[in-house]
BAPAFI-833590 format. One record per residue (C-alpha): z, y, x. Coordinates in steps of 0.2 Angstrom, whole numbers, plus 5000, padded with zeros to 4 digits. Layout:
N
ZYX ...
This chain:
810
490149444888 489849294877 491049204887 492349344884 492049344865 492349144864 493949164873 494649304861 494049184847 495049044852 496549154857 496549224839 496449044832 498149014841 499049154832 500249084820 500049114802 501049284796 501149214779 500449084766 500149174750 498949094737 497749184724 497449074708 496849114691 495349104678 493749174675 493249194657 491949264646 492949414637 491949394620 491949204619 493549174629 492549024637 492648984655 491349044666 490848914679 490148974695 490949154696 491449234712 493049304717 492949394732 494149504742 493049614753 494249684766 494849504770 493149434768 493849274758 493249234741 493149074730 491949014716 492648964699 492648784693 491948674679 493648754669 493348934675 494948914688 494948974707 496148964720 496049064737 497349004750 498249074765 498149254760 499149394768 500349504758 499749674753 498749764741 496849734741 495349764730 494649604722 492749594716 492349474703 490449434699 489349314688 487649334683 487349414667 488949484667 489649664674 490349654692 492049704689 493449764703 495349784702 496649814715 497949674716 499649654725 499749484733 501649434736 501849244737 500949134724 500049254713 499049224698 497949334687 496549304676 495049394674 493849424659 492049474662 491049574649 489249544646 488349714648 486949784658 488149914668 488849884684 489850044688 491249964695 490349884707 491349864725 490549954739 491149964756 489950084765 490450264769 492250254765 493950204772 494150034764 493249944749 493350064735 492650034717 490850144715 491550264701 493150324711 491950364726 491350544725 489950524736 488450464727 488250284730 487150144724 487049954726 485549844726 486049674723 485249504726 484449474710 483649644711 482949614729 482249444722 481449514707 480049614715 478649594728 479149674745 478349644762 479949714771 481849764768 481549944765 480049904754 481249804743 482549954741 481150104741 481150094722 482950154719 483250324713 483350444726 482650324739 480850304747 479950264761 478750314775 477550184777 476250124791 475449984781 476349834774 477449784790 478249954795 479450064782 480750184787 481950234774 482050414766 483550464757 483250624747 481850684757 482650644773 482250504786 482150444803 483650484814 484450574799 484750404790 486050274799 485650094796 486949974797 486849794800 488349714791 489349864794 488749904812 487550024817 485649964821 484950044836 483250034839 481850164841 482350264826 481550424832 479650344830 478750364813 477850194816 479450094820 480350004807 482049924803 482249784814 483149674801 482649504793 482349544774 482849344770 484649394780 485149524767 486049484752 486149654745 486049834751 487349974749 486650164750 487650314753 486650454748 487350624757 488150644773 489150504780 489550584796 491350544795 491350364798 489750344810 489550524817 487850594824 486350544813 487150514798 486550684788 485550614775 486550444771 486850264776 486150114773 487149954775 486249794774 487549654770 487349464774 487949334761 489849334759 490649184767 490749024756 492448964749 493648844757 493048674758 491248694755 489548684764 488048744758 486148754762 484548824754 482748824758 481648974752 479748994752 478649134745 476749174744 475949344740 474049354736 473549514743 473849464760 474149304760 475949324765 476849174768 478849174769 480049034774 481949034776 483148884781 485048934778 486648844781 488448894778 490148824778 492048844778 493348714784 495148764787 494648944789 493348914801 491748964793 489948994799 488149044793 486549034802 484849064796 482949044802 481549134793 479749164797 478449284790 476549284792 475249394783 473549434784 472449594781 473049684765 471749754753 471449874741 470049934729 469350064741 469450004758 469349824755 470249704768 471049844779 470749784797 472149754808 473649764795 474349594796 476049564804 477049404808 478949374810 480249234818 481949284815 483649214817 485349264812 487049214807 488949204813 490449094818 492149134815 493949124808 494749184792 496649154792 498149254784 498249364799 496449424795 494749364801 493749374817 491749354815 490649324831 488849384824 487149354832 485349394827 483749394834 482249484826 480449444832 478949554825 477149554828 476149694820 474349754820 474149944821 472850014809 471850164816 470550174802 468850214812 467350154802 465550174805 464350264794 464250124781 466150114779 466549974789 468049974800 467749964819 468649864832 468649894851 467649774860 467349734879 465749784884 465849744903 467349704914 467749894914 466949964898 467249954881 466149984865 466550004846 465849874834 465849844815 467049714811 466349544804 467049444788 467849314801 468749454808 469549504791 470049334787 471349234795 473049294802 472349364819 473149534826 471949634837 472149794848 472949894846 474649804841 476449814843 477649694848 479649704844 481149604850 482849654843 484249554850 486149564845 487949504847 489249574839 491349544837 491949594821 493849584819 495149634806 496949604809 498349614797 499849694803 501149714790 500749834778 499349904789 497749834795 496649864811 494849844812 494049834829 492149804832 491049784847 489249744848 487849724862 486049764856 484349764866 482849824858 481149794867 479549864860 477949844866 476249914863 474549844867 473049964868 471849894881 470449784875 470049744893 471749664896 472549624879 474249574889 474449754897 475849854890 475250034886 477050064879 478549964884 480350034879 481849924884 483350004874 485149924878 486549994867 488549954868 489250034854 491150004846 492250074832 493950044828 494850094811 496750094809 497250074790 498950144788 500250074775 500050154758 501350304757 501750384740 499950344734 498950404749 497850284759 497350354776 496250294790 496150344808 494750294820 493550324833 491750254836 490550284849 489150194860 488250194876 486350174878 485050154891 483150164889 481850124902 480050134903 479149974907 477250014902 475850104911 475950244898 477450364896 477850444879 479750484881 480750494898 482050364904 483750414898 485550374896 486550424883 488550434879 489250454861 491050474855 492050534840 493650524831 494050544813 495350524800 495050504782 496150494766 496250474749 497350464733 497350454714 498250564702 498250484686 496250494681 495850604695 495350524713 495150634729 494650594744 494050684761 494150694781 493750774796 492750704812 492350774830 490850704841 490250744857 488650664863 488050684883 486150644886 485250624903 483550624905 482650564921 481250674929 479550574931 478150604943 476450544943 475050524956 473150564951 473150384945 474550424934 475650294943 477450344946 477950404963 479750434969 479750624972 478850774967 478150794985 476950644982 476450694963 475050774957 475950824942 477650824933 477650704917 479350734912 480650864918 482450774922 483750874912 485550854906 486250924890 487850874878 487950914860 489650934850 490250974832 491350934817 490950864802 491950824786 491950794768 492950834752 492750774735 493450684719 493150604703 493950624687 493950504673 493950564656 494050394649 493450224654 491750264649 491450444655 491850514673 491250654682 491050694702 491050834715 490950804733 490550934747 490050874765 489650944783 488450844791 487950854811 486450784820 486050794839 484150794842 483350634849 482450604863 480850624857 481050784849 481850844865 480550774878 479050674873 477450704881 476050584877 474750504866 475550384854 474450244849 475750204834 475750384826 473950424830 474350584839 474850674854 476750724853 477550864863 479450874865 480551034865 482051034876 482851194868 483151114852 484851154843 485651014834 485551014816 486951054804 487051024786 488151084770 487850984757 488550994737 488350834727 488850844707 488650694696 489250634678 489150444671 489350384653 489450214649 489350174629 489050004620 487250054619 486850174633 487350194651 486850374657 486850434674 486450624680 486750674700 486150834708 486350904725 485951074736 485851034754 485651184767 485051114784 485151234799 484051204814 482951084805 481850994816 480150944812 478450904819 477051044818 475151014820 474651144834 473051194838 473051104854 474151074870 472551164878 471951304866 470651194856 470751104838 471450944847 471650874863 469750854863 469251014855 468850904839 469850964823 469550784817 470150704832 471450554831 472550614845 472950784838 474350874845 476050904836 477650984844 479450984838 479951154830 481351204820 481851304805 483251324792 482851214777 483451194759 483351024750 483751024731 483550894718 484350744710 484150584700 484450544682 484550364676 484650314657 485050134652 484650084634 485549914630 485849894611 487349804606 487249664601 485549624609 486349624626 484849534632 483749684631 483849834643 482549974643 483050074660 482350224665 482550354681 481850504687 481950564705 481650744712 481850824729 481151004733 481151044752 480951224758 481051334773 481851504772 480751664774 479151574777 477351614772 476551484759 475651384773 477451344781 478551354766 478851174763 479451044773 478450894780 478550714771 479550774756 479250624742 478350664726 479350674709 479450484702 479750424685 480150234683 480350144667 480749954665 480849854650 481849684654 482449544646 483849434652 484349264645 485949174650 485549014642 483848964636 483948764637 484848644646 483348654658 483148844660 484648974663 484649144668 482849194663 482349364665 480749464662 480349634667 478849754665 478949914676 477950074675 477950194692 477350354690 477350464705 476850644701 475650754710 476450824728 475751004729 477151064739 476751014758 476651094775 474951174775 474851254793 473651174805 473151034791 474950954795 474850894778 473750874762 474050864745 474350694736 473650654718 474850574705 474550394701 475350264690 475650084694 476149934683 477249814690 478249664683 478949474686 479849334678 480949194683 482349074680 483548944686 483148764684 484548654680 485048474677 486248534664 487748554677 487048624693 485648734699 484248634707 483048784710 482648954706 480949014703 480249204703 478549254699 478149444703 476649564703 476449734708 474949874705 474349744692 472749864688 472349874707 472450064706 471850144722 473050274728 473950344744 475850374743 476150554749 477350464763 476050334769 475550384787 473950294785 473450434773 472950534789 471950404798 470150434800 468850494787 467850364779 466050434782 465150324768 466350374754 467050554763 468950494758 470150524771 471450384778 471650214771 472450174755 474050094749 474049894745 473149844730 473549704716 474849574723 475549424715 477049354721 477849174720 479549124727 480648954726 482348944731 483148784733 485048774735 486248624741 488148614742 489448494743 491248494744 492148424760 493948424752 494948504737 496148614743 497848564738 
């Protein structure tokens, strides 16, 4: 397959150029009319861009004819988007205003082509590289989880799953540079296999994105995007290193990219290593460390006919799994070989809590990916064709007598594809037709079996269109999906070793079955601009999600989730109807955003704690046993809520910003008693207030200085699923976070960028309602249940860029 892809690349390189158009112009400060040096001019649909020079001028050559959206960005200024028509040599100047608002930021997720954020009726947010760098985080989901409407289900410092407005796991589609990321999304303790260092920005669609991505996008879509290709004739490199004090997290990342006559590339190598994190109540949390070694990048061609990029990535992570067992003195316990055949539990020593050693149980993840992304200009139309191959290897080790024995070992291989045809614009209508799907196979290679081996096929077709009528922008579309799933039977003998048929078996671990699901999804919405400063949005969407393999067929103790899981092969697919409404107002002094939603989900699937698979309180009959039994059940759910954001940036004090956001989700089941009325794992209401200072020029040495102080208050969550002790209430808590940083220059160019961050400054001992470690064992010394979240954490990050010009375009 790799050879075939290379042949395609070389063939594409031989295609004659269709047109030789050039876009030139100047980027200036709207207020002072001074040129802006180093501003980025970028055409997302073509993946072509340039930076402005010392006079503010830019040039992008070898562009096709057509109408495209161009994005202009510069640190400390509003990111601006404008549709332009390229026909021959085109010259356009772009004035940028200094302000805190970014309501026109270009987005590319969940829509047919690049679209201005304010014109997209689906609630969408963008988290850029500056925002990602200005806070402490231990993984990419942790880095975005403070955005309004976004939360995370966490298992310690290394494992985080995104939550969009109360929905997570297979209800959220994660994209890696625009293509689906397929790992073991069904597992609560399975994180996202994307290197945090490789992400330049994250685009988040809050609401059903099923039109573009089919099943699983009921809650929304998160697209993690690497840095844009560099401009023609440039080679850039960088070294980034960081350190965090709480768990001694060390990070390193090497990056190189270039663009020579349309041949461009990116390459990144990064690593992480963290020890045990600590908090005020638990001290160092035993076996909570992790390490990573990752590589990613692409090689490709950008010509006037479009582009073709061959992407690759390798994500490799080792994680300790926290169980939380302690002795009567509150010391964490470790499993220790007592003899060749028996183990015992011993209190950990001070030496066990230092360093970077990972103990049993632990988890190993290897995610490999190769993807070919193509975009062909066909006259006034455009064709995008993408295909990728992924292999996800997930291993769990739980035997202290043989630390290399794989208790669970999933080998998931996925081939996915999508094609979109962008029709020529007709009377203002921009229409796209497309198809997408995947083939997937999962094998069990461990000695324990949680889910059966299975094969999955998925296919869908869709149509999407949009048009602008004066101040009104409307868009909508329909999609049909079909999914086929075949699960294999598994027979075990008395030693729990697989045998080929039921005749030789002592029991059946999994019953084989075949099933299929199909459904229609769609959306219709619009935005109306009362003026350049005020706009409103309304969108209605129908989503669809097929049950995953764990929900249908799991049967076994899952070390990572500290529970026994039982599937339900009679589950129906989930469907949803969500209505979103919002208003945005942007004035000289204030930016206000209000958004609300109502989401009705039929056949909502969740895990309910049972008395036992055998009739007791748990598998052992002990109500506090770690291996409590959970079975997947269904009900009709309603989720309502929204977000409010208020940014005060008083003119002429444009360097000062007071940003506030409030997020609220309420999740309930219809016609249920109080004990089962509320949905599981619904985030508590959250209020975030941030005072931020941005100074573009402080001296000839320091530029783009920022300082931020953030107050994050999570309210008490007393609306929870009480039945059988499935969940418990979570008290309120308040965290103080902050940071400061600056570009260090020699007066002409940036030599380095330095970031200093702090989270949980007052070392508050707290448990987030979505922390799975909240339900670990009781600490008998304190009578507190579970393990607490990370305490005070200082961070330092240094970024050193290097770049040079190969030649000047003529």
